[in-house]
C-alpha positions as CSV (number, residue, x, y, z in Angstrom):
1,M,-63.3,-5.4,1.3
2,Q,-64.9,-2.7,-0.7
3,I,-64.6,-2.1,-4.5
4,D,-62.8,1.2,-3.9
5,D,-60.2,-0.7,-1.8
6,L,-59.5,-3.0,-4.7
7,F,-59.0,0.0,-7.1
8,N,-56.7,1.7,-4.6
9,I,-54.6,-1.4,-4.1
10,L,-54.3,-2.0,-7.9
11,H,-53.6,1.7,-8.6
12,N,-50.9,1.7,-5.9
13,S,-49.4,-1.6,-7.2
14,L,-49.1,-0.1,-10.7
15,E,-47.4,3.0,-9.2
16,S,-45.0,0.7,-7.4
17,K,-44.3,-1.1,-10.6
18,N,-43.6,2.3,-12.2
19,N,-40.7,2.9,-9.7
20,G,-43.0,4.7,-7.3
21,K,-43.9,7.4,-9.8
22,K,-47.4,8.7,-9.3
23,I,-50.0,7.9,-11.9
24,S,-52.7,10.6,-12.3
25,L,-56.3,9.6,-12.3
26,K,-56.5,11.0,-15.8
27,D,-53.6,8.9,-17.1
28,M,-54.9,5.7,-15.5
29,A,-58.4,6.4,-16.9
30,D,-57.0,7.1,-20.4
31,S,-55.0,3.8,-20.3
32,L,-58.1,1.9,-19.3
33,G,-60.2,3.6,-22.0
34,I,-62.7,5.2,-19.5
35,A,-63.6,8.7,-18.4
36,M,-61.5,10.2,-15.7
37,R,-64.6,11.0,-13.6
38,T,-65.7,7.3,-13.8
39,Y,-62.3,6.1,-12.6
40,Q,-62.3,8.7,-9.8
41,D,-65.8,7.6,-8.7
42,W,-64.6,4.0,-8.6
43,K,-61.5,4.9,-6.6
44,L,-63.5,7.0,-4.1
45,G,-66.3,4.4,-3.8
46,R,-68.9,6.8,-5.2
47,A,-69.7,4.3,-8.0
48,K,-69.1,0.6,-8.2
49,P,-68.6,-1.3,-11.5
50,Q,-70.8,-4.4,-11.1
51,A,-68.3,-6.9,-12.5
52,A,-65.3,-5.8,-10.5
53,G,-66.2,-7.6,-7.2
54,T,-67.1,-10.7,-9.0
55,V,-63.9,-10.8,-11.1
56,M,-61.9,-10.3,-7.9
57,K,-63.7,-13.1,-6.1
58,M,-63.1,-15.4,-9.1
59,L,-59.4,-14.5,-9.1
60,G,-59.3,-15.1,-5.4
61,R,-60.3,-18.7,-5.9
62,L,-57.3,-19.4,-8.2
63,D,-53.8,-20.3,-7.2
64,D,-51.0,-17.7,-7.8
65,D,-49.8,-19.4,-11.0
66,E,-53.3,-19.8,-12.3
67,I,-54.0,-16.0,-11.7
68,I,-50.8,-15.2,-13.6
69,R,-51.9,-17.4,-16.5
70,A,-55.4,-16.0,-16.6
71,V,-54.2,-12.4,-16.5
72,R,-51.7,-13.0,-19.3
73,K,-54.5,-14.5,-21.4
74,I,-56.6,-11.4,-20.7
75,N,-53.7,-9.1,-21.6
76,K,-53.2,-11.0,-24.9
77,L,-56.9,-10.6,-25.8
78,E,-56.6,-6.8,-25.0
79,E,-53.6,-6.5,-27.3
80,N,-55.6,-8.0,-30.2
81,I,-58.5,-5.5,-29.9
């Protein structure tokens, strides 16, 4: 699986969570605190953030409940920034 596949899966999952409403590249990039062009390049596979593949491999080694726990911890850290 390529990094762009991961970003597309995650983007589509977030749109599904949003009742199927489309999320623009700009809105997603803004919510992530990155430039729209950067997010677009990741989604199209023109650029690959180095850590993304490693993070996904690490998450893939966890059980479902462990993934949820880890992501919730990450979200709490983000809220405190």
